N, CA, C and O atoms as a Tinker XYZ file with bonds, in Angstrom:
   380  protein
     1  N      0.843000   -1.182000    0.000000    73     2
     2  CA     0.000000    0.000000    0.000000    64     1     3
     3  C      0.888000    1.245000    0.000000    63     2     4     5
     4  O      1.882000    1.315000    0.723000    81     3
     5  N      0.519000    2.200000   -0.804000    73     3     6
     6  CA     1.298000    3.440000   -0.913000    64     5     7
     7  C      1.077000    4.353000    0.278000    63     6     8     9
     8  O     -0.023000    4.428000    0.825000    81     7
     9  N      2.113000    5.029000    0.664000    73     7    10
    10  CA     2.005000    6.091000    1.668000    64     9    11
    11  C      1.271000    7.262000    1.040000    63    10    12    13
    12  O      1.103000    7.323000   -0.177000    81    11
    13  N      0.841000    8.178000    1.871000    73    11    14
    14  CA     0.213000    9.402000    1.382000    64    13    15
    15  C      0.738000   10.566000    2.207000    63    14    16    17
    16  O      1.268000   10.383000    3.303000    81    15
    17  N      0.582000   11.763000    1.662000    73    15    18
    18  CA     1.194000   12.935000    2.273000    64    17    19
    19  C      0.241000   14.118000    2.279000    63    18    20    21
    20  O     -0.505000   14.351000    1.327000    81    19
    21  N      0.287000   14.852000    3.371000    73    19    22
    22  CA    -0.263000   16.197000    3.378000    64    21    23
    23  C      0.887000   17.087000    2.933000    63    22    24    25
    24  O      1.979000   17.015000    3.497000    81    23
    25  N      0.660000   17.914000    1.941000    73    23    26
    26  CA     1.653000   18.891000    1.494000    64    25    27
    27  C      0.998000   20.260000    1.666000    63    26    28    29
    28  O      0.009000   20.579000    1.006000    81    27
    29  N      1.561000   21.052000    2.556000    73    27    30
    30  CA     0.943000   22.329000    2.916000    64    29    31
    31  C      1.942000   23.450000    2.667000    63    30    32    33
    32  O      3.092000   23.386000    3.101000    81    31
    33  N      1.486000   24.469000    1.966000    73    31    34
    34  CA     2.266000   25.692000    1.780000    64    33    35
    35  C      1.479000   26.799000    2.450000    63    34    36    37
    36  O      0.263000   26.876000    2.271000    81    35
    37  N      2.129000   27.654000    3.213000    73    35    38
    38  CA     1.395000   28.659000    3.986000    64    37    39
    39  C      2.146000   29.973000    4.098000    63    38    40    41
    40  O      3.375000   30.016000    4.145000    81    39
    41  N      1.370000   31.035000    4.140000    73    39    42
    42  CA     1.826000   32.349000    4.561000    64    41    43
    43  C      1.029000   32.663000    5.819000    63    42    44    45
    44  O     -0.201000   32.680000    5.790000    81    43
    45  N      1.717000   32.909000    6.906000    73    43    46
    46  CA     1.075000   33.115000    8.205000    64    45    47
    47  C      1.092000   34.605000    8.524000    63    46    48    49
    48  O      2.137000   35.251000    8.452000    81    47
    49  N     -0.067000   35.142000    8.874000    73    47    50
    50  CA    -0.147000   36.562000    9.218000    64    49    51
    51  C     -0.480000   36.800000   10.682000    63    50    52    53
    52  O     -0.454000   37.944000   11.137000    81    51
    53  N     -0.796000   35.738000   11.437000    73    51    54
    54  CA    -1.033000   35.854000   12.878000    64    53    55
    55  C     -0.450000   34.619000   13.557000    63    54    56    57
    56  O     -1.125000   33.600000   13.706000    81    55
    57  N      0.816000   34.724000   13.967000    73    55    58
    58  CA     1.535000   33.567000   14.513000    64    57    59
    59  C      0.888000   33.039000   15.796000    63    58    60    61
    60  O      0.837000   31.826000   16.001000    81    59
    61  N      0.407000   33.908000   16.641000    73    59    62
    62  CA    -0.211000   33.467000   17.893000    64    61    63
    63  C     -1.449000   32.609000   17.619000    63    62    64    65
    64  O     -1.624000   31.554000   18.230000    81    63
    65  N     -2.290000   33.055000   16.715000    73    63    66
    66  CA    -3.497000   32.285000   16.363000    64    65    67
    67  C     -3.112000   30.989000   15.660000    63    66    68    69
    68  O     -3.718000   29.948000   15.918000    81    67
    69  N     -2.127000   31.033000   14.786000    73    67    70
    70  CA    -1.691000   29.839000   14.067000    64    69    71
    71  C     -1.094000   28.803000   15.028000    63    70    72    73
    72  O     -1.190000   27.602000   14.775000    81    71
    73  N     -0.495000   29.248000   16.100000    73    71    74
    74  CA     0.053000   28.332000   17.105000    64    73    75
    75  C     -1.038000   27.478000   17.729000    63    74    76    77
    76  O     -0.801000   26.323000   18.082000    81    75
    77  N     -2.224000   28.038000   17.865000    73    75    78
    78  CA    -3.368000   27.264000   18.387000    64    77    79
    79  C     -3.714000   26.137000   17.417000    63    78    80    81
    80  O     -3.994000   25.012000   17.829000    81    79
    81  N     -3.692000   26.454000   16.134000    73    79    82
    82  CA    -3.922000   25.418000   15.123000    64    81    83
    83  C     -2.855000   24.333000   15.217000    63    82    84    85
    84  O     -3.181000   23.146000   15.195000    81    83
    85  N     -1.599000   24.717000   15.321000    73    83    86
    86  CA    -0.501000   23.748000   15.360000    64    85    87
    87  C     -0.677000   22.766000   16.516000    63    86    88    89
    88  O     -0.505000   21.559000   16.341000    81    87
    89  N     -1.015000   23.277000   17.682000    73    87    90
    90  CA    -1.211000   22.393000   18.842000    64    89    91
    91  C     -2.312000   21.371000   18.584000    63    90    92    93
    92  O     -2.132000   20.183000   18.853000    81    91
    93  N     -3.437000   21.818000   18.069000    73    91    94
    94  CA    -4.567000   20.908000   17.823000    64    93    95
    95  C     -4.277000   19.954000   16.666000    63    94    96    97
    96  O     -4.549000   18.757000   16.761000    81    95
    97  N     -3.732000   20.479000   15.588000    73    95    98
    98  CA    -3.469000   19.652000   14.413000    64    97    99
    99  C     -2.417000   18.584000   14.702000    63    98   100   101
   100  O     -2.506000   17.472000   14.181000    81    99
   101  N     -1.438000   18.902000   15.514000    73    99   102
   102  CA    -0.395000   17.927000   15.854000    64   101   103
   103  C     -0.993000   16.702000   16.541000    63   102   104   105
   104  O     -0.561000   15.576000   16.291000    81   103
   105  N     -1.973000   16.913000   17.395000    73   103   106
   106  CA    -2.649000   15.802000   18.076000    64   105   107
   107  C     -3.413000   14.931000   17.080000    63   106   108   109
   108  O     -3.434000   13.706000   17.208000    81   107
   109  N     -4.037000   15.563000   16.094000    73   107   110
   110  CA    -4.768000   14.807000   15.075000    64   109   111
   111  C     -3.797000   13.964000   14.249000    63   110   112   113
   112  O     -4.052000   12.786000   13.997000    81   111
   113  N     -2.700000   14.561000   13.833000    73   111   114
   114  CA    -1.695000   13.823000   13.062000    64   113   115
   115  C     -1.228000   12.611000   13.847000    63   114   116   117
   116  O     -1.114000   11.520000   13.289000    81   115
   117  N     -0.960000   12.784000   15.116000    73   115   118
   118  CA    -0.522000   11.675000   15.972000    64   117   119
   119  C     -1.597000   10.592000   16.053000    63   118   120   121
   120  O     -1.281000    9.404000   15.982000    81   119
   121  N     -2.848000   10.983000   16.199000    73   119   122
   122  CA    -3.962000   10.035000   16.298000    64   121   123
   123  C     -4.044000    9.147000   15.059000    63   122   124   125
   124  O     -4.368000    7.964000   15.167000    81   123
   125  N     -3.754000    9.702000   13.892000    73   123   126
   126  CA    -3.842000    8.954000   12.643000    64   125   127
   127  C     -2.485000    8.407000   12.197000    63   126   128   129
   128  O     -2.297000    8.081000   11.024000    81   127
   129  N     -1.546000    8.307000   13.132000    73   127   130
   130  CA    -0.217000    7.743000   12.881000    64   129   131
   131  C      0.559000    8.496000   11.800000    63   130   132   133
   132  O      1.360000    7.910000   11.072000    81   131
   133  N      0.310000    9.794000   11.708000    73   131   134
   134  CA     1.063000   10.617000   10.766000    64   133   135
   135  C      2.441000   10.935000   11.312000    63   134   136   137
   136  O      2.684000   10.872000   12.517000    81   135
   137  N      3.326000   11.273000   10.410000    73   135   138
   138  CA     4.705000   11.594000   10.781000    64   137   139
   139  C      5.124000   12.862000   10.045000    63   138   140   141
   140  O      5.063000   12.921000    8.816000    81   139
   141  N      5.549000   13.872000   10.792000    73   139   142
   142  CA     6.025000   15.105000   10.169000    64   141   143
   143  C      7.387000   14.850000    9.529000    63   142   144   145
   144  O      8.326000   14.425000   10.201000    81   143
   145  N      7.485000   15.110000    8.238000    73   143   146
   146  CA     8.761000   14.999000    7.521000    64   145   147
   147  C      9.397000   16.365000    7.323000    63   146   148   149
   148  O     10.620000   16.501000    7.351000    81   147
   149  N      8.563000   17.370000    7.122000    73   147   150
   150  CA     9.007000   18.763000    6.976000    64   149   151
   151  C      8.034000   19.596000    7.790000    63   150   152   153
   152  O      6.819000   19.437000    7.677000    81   151
   153  N      8.568000   20.475000    8.603000    73   151   154
   154  CA     7.701000   21.312000    9.430000    64   153   155
   155  C      8.313000   22.703000    9.527000    63   154   156   157
   156  O      8.976000   23.051000   10.504000    81   155
   157  N      8.066000   23.484000    8.479000    73   155   158
   158  CA     8.655000   24.819000    8.443000    64   157   159
   159  C     10.139000   24.711000    8.165000    63   158   160   161
   160  O     10.577000   23.872000    7.378000    81   159
   161  N     10.893000   25.548000    8.804000    73   159   162
   162  CA    12.338000   25.508000    8.609000    64   161   163
   163  C     12.789000   26.339000    7.432000    63   162   164   165
   164  O     11.991000   26.965000    6.735000    81   163
   165  N     14.066000   26.327000    7.237000    73   163   166
   166  CA    14.714000   27.117000    6.199000    64   165   167
   167  C     14.332000   26.580000    4.824000    63   166   168   169
   168  O     14.337000   25.368000    4.606000    81   167
   169  N     14.004000   27.472000    3.902000    73   167   170
   170  CA    13.709000   27.064000    2.530000    64   169   171
   171  C     14.099000   28.173000    1.566000    63   170   172   173
   172  O     14.125000   29.349000    1.929000    81   171
   173  N     14.396000   27.790000    0.355000    73   171   174
   174  CA    14.712000   28.723000   -0.718000    64   173   175
   175  C     13.824000   28.379000   -1.895000    63   174   176   177
   176  O     13.854000   27.249000   -2.382000    81   175
   177  N     13.038000   29.330000   -2.358000    73   175   178
   178  CA    12.163000   29.085000   -3.493000    64   177   179
   179  C     12.871000   29.442000   -4.793000    63   178   180   181
   180  O     13.622000   30.415000   -4.863000    81   179
   181  N     12.618000   28.638000   -5.817000    73   179   182
   182  CA    13.146000   28.856000   -7.158000    64   181   183
   183  C     11.980000   28.828000   -8.139000    63   182   184   185
   184  O     10.916000   28.293000   -7.826000    81   183
   185  N     12.169000   29.383000   -9.282000    73   183   186
   186  CA    11.243000   29.366000  -10.411000    64   185   187
   187  C     10.052000   30.294000  -10.233000    63   186   188   189
   188  O      9.648000   30.940000  -11.199000    81   187
   189  N      9.477000   30.389000   -9.048000    73   187   190
   190  CA     8.453000   31.395000   -8.752000    64   189   191
   191  C      8.299000   31.473000   -7.238000    63   190   192   193
   192  O      8.673000   30.554000   -6.510000    81   191
   193  N      7.752000   32.569000   -6.792000    73   191   194
   194  CA     7.558000   32.753000   -5.364000    64   193   195
   195  C      6.155000   32.290000   -4.987000    63   194   196   197
   196  O      5.214000   32.416000   -5.770000    81   195
   197  N      6.031000   31.759000   -3.787000    73   195   198
   198  CA     4.731000   31.273000   -3.366000    64   197   199
   199  C      4.475000   31.485000   -1.898000    63   198   200   201
   200  O      3.863000   32.478000   -1.503000    81   199
   201  N      4.933000   30.571000   -1.101000    73   199   202
   202  CA     4.603000   30.562000    0.316000    64   201   203
   203  C      5.872000   30.500000    1.165000    63   202   204   205
   204  O      6.889000   29.947000    0.747000    81   203
   205  N      5.793000   31.072000    2.354000    73   203   206
   206  CA     6.965000   31.164000    3.222000    64   205   207
   207  C      7.190000   29.917000    4.078000    63   206   208   209
   208  O      8.283000   29.732000    4.611000    81   207
   209  N      6.183000   29.067000    4.218000    73   207   210
   210  CA     6.286000   27.897000    5.096000    64   209   211
   211  C      5.799000   26.657000    4.350000    63   210   212   213
   212  O      4.796000   26.703000    3.639000    81   211
   213  N      6.517000   25.552000    4.518000    73   211   214
   214  CA     6.138000   24.269000    3.922000    64   213   215
   215  C      6.085000   23.218000    5.019000    63   214   216   217
   216  O      6.951000   23.153000    5.891000    81   215
   217  N      5.034000   22.389000    4.950000    73   215   218
   218  CA     4.893000   21.265000    5.875000    64   217   219
   219  C      4.541000   20.030000    5.055000    63   218   220   221
   220  O      3.692000   20.086000    4.165000    81   219
   221  N      5.200000   18.915000    5.360000    73   219   222
   222  CA     4.889000   17.634000    4.732000    64   221   223
   223  C      4.693000   16.614000    5.845000    63   222   224   225
   224  O      5.556000   16.430000    6.703000    81   223
   225  N      3.529000   15.953000    5.810000    73   223   226
   226  CA     3.196000   14.931000    6.803000    64   225   227
   227  C      2.942000   13.625000    6.063000    63   226   228   229
   228  O      2.183000   13.596000    5.094000    81   227
   229  N      3.569000   12.552000    6.510000    73   227   230
   230  CA     3.402000   11.235000    5.894000    64   229   231
   231  C      2.379000   10.421000    6.676000    63   230   232   233
   232  O      2.399000   10.396000    7.907000    81   231
   233  N      1.485000    9.755000    5.949000    73   231   234
   234  CA     0.513000    8.833000    6.534000    64   233   235
   235  C      0.702000    7.458000    5.918000    63   234   236   237
   236  O      1.278000    7.330000    4.838000    81   235
   237  N      0.222000    6.438000    6.598000    73   235   238
   238  CA     0.389000    5.068000    6.116000    64   237   239
   239  C     -0.414000    4.770000    4.857000    63   238   240   241
   240  O     -0.073000    3.850000    4.112000    81   239
   241  N     -1.480000    5.537000    4.607000    73   239   242
   242  CA    -2.287000    5.310000    3.412000    64   241   243
   243  C     -3.003000    6.595000    3.017000    63   242   244   245
   244  O     -3.128000    7.530000    3.808000    81   243
   245  N     -3.469000    6.616000    1.775000    73   243   246
   246  CA    -4.247000    7.748000    1.277000    64   245   247
   247  C     -5.525000    7.890000    2.100000    63   246   248   249
   248  O     -5.932000    9.001000    2.437000    81   247
   249  N     -6.150000    6.765000    2.419000    73   247   250
   250  CA    -7.368000    6.783000    3.240000    64   249   251
   251  C     -7.134000    7.412000    4.597000    63   250   252   253
   252  O     -7.958000    8.198000    5.065000    81   251
   253  N     -6.024000    7.081000    5.238000    73   251   254
   254  CA    -5.704000    7.675000    6.548000    64   253   255
   255  C     -5.499000    9.181000    6.435000    63   254   256   257
   256  O     -5.932000    9.936000    7.306000    81   255
   257  N     -4.846000    9.617000    5.375000    73   255   258
   258  CA    -4.597000   11.050000    5.188000    64   257   259
   259  C     -5.913000   11.804000    5.000000    63   258   260   261
   260  O     -6.094000   12.892000    5.546000    81   259
   261  N     -6.824000   11.225000    4.232000    73   259   262
   262  CA    -8.132000   11.848000    3.999000    64   261   263
   263  C     -8.967000   11.836000    5.274000    63   262   264   265
   264  O     -9.581000   12.844000    5.623000    81   263
   265  N     -8.994000   10.703000    5.972000    73   263   266
   266  CA    -9.761000   10.601000    7.228000    64   265   267
   267  C     -9.256000   11.603000    8.253000    63   266   268   269
   268  O    -10.043000   12.230000    8.963000    81   267
   269  N     -7.957000   11.748000    8.324000    73   267   270
   270  CA    -7.371000   12.693000    9.269000    64   269   271
   271  C     -7.839000   14.111000    8.966000    63   270   272   273
   272  O     -8.261000   14.838000    9.865000    81   271
   273  N     -7.761000   14.503000    7.689000    73   271   274
   274  CA    -8.190000   15.850000    7.304000    64   273   275
   275  C     -9.667000   16.073000    7.609000    63   274   276   277
   276  O    -10.047000   17.142000    8.087000    81   275
   277  N    -10.490000   15.083000    7.338000    73   275   278
   278  CA   -11.933000   15.214000    7.513000    64   277   279
   279  C    -12.415000   14.966000    8.939000    63   278   280   281
   280  O    -13.603000   15.122000    9.221000    81   279
   281  N    -11.524000   14.588000    9.833000    73   279   282
   282  CA   -11.934000   14.297000   11.209000    64   281   283
   283  C    -12.498000   15.554000   11.880000    63   282   284   285
   284  O    -12.067000   16.667000   11.581000    81   283
   285  N    -13.453000   15.374000   12.778000    73   283   286
   286  CA   -14.016000   16.527000   13.494000    64   285   287
   287  C    -12.947000   17.333000   14.233000    63   286   288   289
   288  O    -13.030000   18.558000   14.315000    81   287
   289  N    -11.946000   16.640000   14.767000    73   287   290
   290  CA   -10.888000   17.321000   15.511000    64   289   291
   291  C    -10.056000   18.225000   14.603000    63   290   292   293
   292  O     -9.691000   19.337000   14.983000    81   291
   293  N     -9.762000   17.736000   13.403000    73   291   294
   294  CA    -8.980000   18.564000   12.485000    64   293   295
   295  C     -9.815000   19.728000   11.966000    63   294   296   297
   296  O     -9.313000   20.842000   11.820000    81   295
   297  N    -11.073000   19.471000   11.692000    73   295   298
   298  CA   -11.946000   20.547000   11.228000    64   297   299
   299  C    -12.057000   21.642000   12.287000    63   298   300   301
   300  O    -12.165000   22.822000   11.953000    81   299
   301  N    -12.030000   21.255000   13.552000    73   299   302
   302  CA   -12.028000   22.239000   14.644000    64   301   303
   303  C    -10.726000   23.048000   14.632000    63   302   304   305
   304  O    -10.746000   24.266000   14.813000    81   303
   305  N     -9.607000   22.373000   14.419000    73   303   306
   306  CA    -8.306000   23.061000   14.352000    64   305   307
   307  C     -8.264000   24.062000   13.202000    63   306   308   309
   308  O     -7.643000   25.119000   13.317000    81   307
   309  N     -8.920000   23.731000   12.097000    73   307   310
   310  CA    -8.908000   24.611000   10.921000    64   309   311
   311  C     -9.545000   25.971000   11.179000    63   310   312   313
   312  O     -9.268000   26.926000   10.452000    81   311
   313  N    -10.374000   26.075000   12.176000    73   311   314
   314  CA   -10.985000   27.364000   12.506000    64   313   315
   315  C     -9.907000   28.411000   12.811000    63   314   316   317
   316  O    -10.089000   29.597000   12.535000    81   315
   317  N     -8.796000   27.966000   13.378000    73   315   318
   318  CA    -7.691000   28.883000   13.693000    64   317   319
   319  C     -6.931000   29.308000   12.432000    63   318   320   321
   320  O     -6.394000   30.414000   12.372000    81   319
   321  N     -6.887000   28.434000   11.435000    73   319   322
   322  CA    -6.190000   28.750000   10.186000    64   321   323
   323  C     -6.891000   29.895000    9.462000    63   322   324   325
   324  O     -6.240000   30.802000    8.943000    81   323
   325  N     -8.199000   29.848000    9.431000    73   323   326
   326  CA    -8.966000   30.863000    8.710000    64   325   327
   327  C     -8.706000   32.270000    9.248000    63   326   328   329
   328  O     -8.887000   33.254000    8.530000    81   327
   329  N     -8.279000   32.368000   10.514000    73   327   330
   330  CA    -7.999000   33.659000   11.144000    64   329   331
   331  C     -6.521000   34.032000   11.105000    63   330   332   333
   332  O     -6.148000   35.117000   11.550000    81   331
   333  N     -5.668000   33.138000   10.576000    73   331   334
   334  CA    -4.241000   33.366000   10.766000    64   333   335
   335  C     -3.331000   33.100000    9.571000    63   334   336   337
   336  O     -2.149000   33.439000    9.621000    81   335
   337  N     -3.854000   32.498000    8.491000    73   335   338
   338  CA    -2.957000   32.115000    7.402000    64   337   339
   339  C     -3.703000   31.983000    6.081000    63   338   340   341
   340  O     -4.924000   31.833000    6.035000    81   339
   341  N     -2.924000   32.045000    5.015000    73   339   342
   342  CA    -3.392000   31.699000    3.680000    64   341   343
   343  C     -2.591000   30.480000    3.280000    63   342   344   345
   344  O     -1.361000   30.493000    3.341000    81   343
   345  N     -3.292000   29.403000    2.862000    73   343   346
   346  CA    -2.575000   28.153000    2.594000    64   345   347
   347  C     -3.030000   27.486000    1.318000    63   346   348   349
   348  O     -4.121000   27.737000    0.805000    81   347
   349  N     -2.163000   26.631000    0.826000    73   347   350
   350  CA    -2.464000   25.673000   -0.232000    64   349   351
   351  C     -2.256000   24.306000    0.407000    63   350   352   353
   352  O     -1.154000   24.001000    0.863000    81   351
   353  N     -3.298000   23.478000    0.447000    73   351   354
   354  CA    -3.253000   22.204000    1.148000    64   353   355
   355  C     -3.633000   21.096000    0.175000    63   354   356   357
   356  O     -4.707000   21.130000   -0.426000    81   355
   357  N     -2.760000   20.125000    0.022000    73   355   358
   358  CA    -3.032000   18.984000   -0.867000    64   357   359
   359  C     -2.802000   17.686000   -0.124000    63   358   360   361
   360  O     -1.916000   17.591000    0.726000    81   359
   361  N     -3.606000   16.684000   -0.449000    73   359   362
   362  CA    -3.356000   15.312000   -0.019000    64   361   363
   363  C     -2.887000   14.579000   -1.258000    63   362   364   365
   364  O     -3.575000   14.570000   -2.279000    81   363
   365  N     -1.697000   13.953000   -1.172000    73   363   366
   366  CA    -1.064000   13.356000   -2.330000    64   365   367
   367  C     -0.721000   11.901000   -2.038000    63   366   368   369
   368  O     -0.137000   11.592000   -0.999000    81   367
   369  N     -1.082000   11.014000   -2.949000    73   367   370
   370  CA    -0.714000    9.622000   -2.806000    64   369   371
   371  C      0.717000    9.425000   -3.286000    63   370   372   373
   372  O      1.107000    9.934000   -4.338000    81   371
   373  N      1.498000    8.679000   -2.503000    73   371   374
   374  CA     2.887000    8.424000   -2.871000    64   373   375
   375  C      3.024000    7.264000   -3.841000    63   374   376   377
   376  O      2.032000    6.651000   -4.238000    81   375
   377  N      4.253000    6.970000   -4.216000    73   375   378
   378  CA     4.509000    5.860000   -5.134000    64   377   379
   379  C      5.201000    4.734000   -4.403000    63   378   380
   380  O      5.504000    3.703000   -5.003000    81   379
């Protein structure tokens, strides 16, 4: 079975509010056996500019990644994102 990934690009405009999301979302990722592979950090963009922060989370399956995103707990965490960031969020099946 292929792994799956959350790939998130974000520009954060309210770090304090976004921190609330991070705390809640981290618990959801743990519940669904997700593993953070990239969580912010230093990055250099090439070819075009986009987002200042990148996060990649690995899940054991595409189904787990989708269930995690759609879980009531994650949907609750997303309320903080709407007040604090602009993001591009994709769920991607690995090879």
